[in-house]
C-alpha positions as CSV (number, residue, x, y, z in Angstrom):
1,M,0.2,0.1,-0.1
2,L,2.5,2.1,0.8
3,F,4.3,1.8,-2.6
4,V,0.9,2.7,-4.7
5,F,0.8,6.0,-2.6
6,A,4.5,6.6,-3.2
7,K,3.8,5.7,-6.9
8,Y,0.0,8.3,-6.6
9,E,2.7,11.3,-5.4
10,A,5.4,11.1,-8.0
11,I,2.2,10.9,-10.4
12,K,0.5,13.8,-8.5
13,E,4.1,15.8,-8.9
14,L,4.7,15.4,-12.6
15,I,0.6,16.4,-13.2
16,I,-0.3,19.2,-10.4
17,K,2.9,21.3,-10.5
18,P,2.8,21.7,-14.5
19,L,-0.6,21.8,-14.1
20,K,-0.3,25.2,-11.5
21,I,2.4,26.6,-13.7
22,I,-0.2,27.0,-16.5
23,F,-3.2,28.4,-14.5
24,A,-0.9,30.8,-13.2
25,I,0.0,32.1,-17.0
26,F,-3.4,31.7,-18.0
27,L,-4.4,33.6,-15.1
28,L,-1.3,36.4,-15.5
29,I,-2.8,36.7,-19.1
30,F,-6.4,37.0,-18.2
31,V,-5.8,39.7,-15.6
32,F,-3.2,41.7,-18.5
33,K,-6.3,41.7,-20.5
34,C,-8.6,43.3,-18.4
35,T,-6.5,45.7,-16.9
36,Q,-5.3,46.8,-21.0
37,S,-9.5,46.9,-22.0
38,I,-10.4,48.8,-18.7
39,V,-7.5,51.0,-19.8
40,D,-9.1,50.9,-23.3
41,S,-12.2,51.2,-22.6
42,D,-13.2,54.6,-23.3
43,K,-12.7,55.6,-26.8
44,K,-10.3,58.3,-27.6
45,V,-11.5,61.5,-29.4
46,T,-8.9,64.2,-30.4
47,A,-9.4,67.3,-32.6
48,S,-5.9,68.7,-34.1
49,G,-6.2,72.0,-35.4
50,A,-5.8,73.6,-38.8
51,N,-3.8,70.6,-40.1
52,A,-2.1,71.3,-43.7
53,E,-2.8,67.7,-44.6
54,L,-6.4,67.7,-43.9
55,T,-7.1,69.9,-47.1
56,W,-9.7,69.0,-49.7
57,D,-8.1,66.2,-52.5
58,Y,-9.0,65.8,-56.1
59,E,-9.4,62.9,-58.4
60,E,-11.0,61.6,-61.6
61,I,-11.6,58.5,-62.4
62,V,-12.4,57.4,-66.5
63,D,-13.7,54.2,-66.9
64,K,-12.0,51.9,-68.9
65,M,-15.1,50.3,-71.0
66,T,-17.1,53.1,-71.0
67,G,-14.8,56.1,-71.4
68,K,-17.2,57.5,-68.8
69,K,-15.6,60.0,-66.4
70,T,-16.0,60.2,-62.3
71,K,-14.9,63.3,-60.4
72,F,-14.6,63.2,-57.0
73,A,-13.7,65.6,-54.0
74,F,-13.0,64.1,-50.6
75,I,-11.3,65.3,-47.3
76,S,-10.3,63.6,-44.0
77,S,-11.6,65.0,-41.0
78,D,-10.0,67.1,-38.1
79,T,-11.6,64.7,-35.4
80,Q,-9.3,61.6,-35.0
81,V,-11.0,58.8,-32.8
82,E,-9.9,55.6,-31.5
83,F,-12.9,52.6,-30.8
84,K,-13.0,50.1,-28.6
85,F,-12.0,46.6,-29.4
86,P,-12.5,44.9,-32.2
87,Y,-11.8,48.6,-34.2
88,N,-8.9,49.7,-32.2
89,G,-6.6,52.0,-34.2
90,K,-6.8,55.9,-34.6
91,Q,-9.2,56.4,-37.4
92,R,-11.0,60.0,-39.1
93,M,-14.2,60.1,-40.8
94,R,-14.3,60.5,-44.5
95,L,-15.7,63.1,-46.3
96,A,-16.5,62.4,-50.1
97,L,-18.7,64.4,-52.5
98,R,-18.6,61.9,-56.2
99,K,-20.2,62.8,-59.6
100,S,-20.7,60.5,-62.4
101,G,-24.2,61.5,-63.9
102,T,-25.6,61.6,-60.1
103,T,-23.8,63.5,-57.2
104,D,-23.4,61.3,-54.0
105,V,-22.4,62.5,-50.6
106,I,-20.6,59.5,-49.0
107,I,-19.3,59.7,-45.6
108,S,-16.4,56.5,-44.5
109,I,-14.7,55.4,-41.8
110,T,-12.2,52.8,-42.0
111,K,-13.2,50.7,-38.9
112,G,-16.2,50.7,-37.0
113,Q,-19.8,49.8,-37.8
114,Y,-22.2,53.0,-38.3
115,I,-25.7,51.8,-36.5
116,C,-29.0,52.3,-38.6
117,P,-32.5,51.6,-37.3
118,A,-34.0,48.7,-39.0
119,M,-37.7,49.9,-38.6
120,E,-36.7,53.8,-39.0
121,D,-35.0,56.3,-41.2
122,C,-31.1,56.3,-40.7
123,L,-29.9,60.1,-39.9
124,V,-26.6,61.7,-39.0
125,R,-26.6,64.9,-37.6
126,V,-25.0,68.1,-39.7
127,R,-23.7,71.4,-38.1
128,F,-22.3,74.0,-41.0
129,D,-20.6,76.3,-39.3
130,D,-22.1,78.3,-36.7
131,G,-25.5,77.5,-37.3
132,K,-28.3,75.3,-36.1
133,P,-27.5,71.2,-36.6
134,S,-29.5,69.5,-39.3
135,V,-30.9,66.6,-39.6
136,F,-29.7,64.4,-43.1
137,K,-31.4,61.0,-44.0
138,V,-28.1,58.4,-45.1
139,G,-28.6,55.8,-47.0
140,Q,-26.7,52.3,-46.8
141,P,-25.0,51.1,-49.8
142,N,-25.8,48.7,-51.8
143,D,-23.1,45.9,-50.1
144,H,-24.8,46.7,-47.0
145,S,-21.2,47.7,-45.6
146,T,-21.0,49.0,-42.2
147,T,-18.0,51.3,-42.7
148,V,-20.1,53.6,-45.3
149,L,-23.3,56.0,-45.4
150,F,-24.6,57.9,-48.3
151,I,-25.8,61.3,-47.3
152,Q,-29.6,62.0,-48.7
153,N,-30.6,65.4,-50.0
154,T,-27.4,65.8,-51.3
155,Q,-28.0,69.4,-53.7
156,R,-28.9,70.9,-50.1
157,F,-26.0,69.4,-48.1
158,I,-23.4,70.4,-51.1
159,S,-25.3,74.3,-51.7
160,Q,-24.1,74.1,-47.5
161,L,-20.6,72.6,-47.6
162,K,-19.7,75.5,-50.4
163,K,-20.7,78.1,-48.3
164,S,-19.1,76.7,-45.1
165,K,-15.5,77.0,-43.6
166,K,-16.2,74.1,-41.0
167,I,-18.9,71.3,-40.1
168,K,-19.6,68.8,-37.6
169,I,-21.1,65.9,-38.5
170,Q,-22.5,63.4,-36.0
171,A,-23.2,59.3,-36.6
172,T,-23.6,56.8,-34.2
173,F,-21.6,53.7,-34.6
174,Y,-21.7,50.0,-32.5
175,Q,-20.8,50.2,-29.2
176,E,-19.5,53.7,-29.3
177,G,-22.7,55.9,-29.2
178,S,-23.2,59.3,-30.8
179,V,-19.3,60.7,-32.0
180,V,-18.8,63.7,-33.8
181,F,-16.1,64.2,-36.3
182,E,-14.9,68.1,-37.1
183,F,-13.9,68.5,-40.6
184,N,-12.1,72.2,-42.0
185,T,-14.1,72.2,-45.0
186,A,-13.0,75.9,-46.6
187,G,-11.5,75.9,-50.1
188,L,-13.8,73.0,-52.2
189,V,-13.9,73.6,-55.6
190,W,-17.0,71.6,-57.0
191,N,-19.2,72.4,-60.4
């Protein structure tokens, strides 16, 4: 019986000790991840003053099959955000105007998800300079991408955009709520 007990103790030493070490390692990793999650839990929003690099860019693309031209004007927001996991990393909202027969106003982000209620209109709020905030309906793209929205009533939007020097766009994001992005829109050339 003493031999069996000694054998049991030896096996226990061989199995239990490594399991305790593995458990301790997993516990340390878990505590580190939780601590990191708490530190990163708040979205970080910063506005960098008037950045020279955040001005309007223009591009014209010609369709190789039809020869049809598509014109773009786009600008990135002064506001930079960092969303929570899994959309970590700094990013800005991008505002684009696209003209190819019809004109589109597009807002996009690189990571994250715009939230649009299923049974209601999807809306964003826009403030041109120091005016009152306006509400614009937005539509989702045909591919159902969650990083792009099309602002409706493009003529009203572009008309006010051309007159403004700064705009703010407020949109709702998954796990982030409403976030306001500021743009320095002075100098837009658009026909």
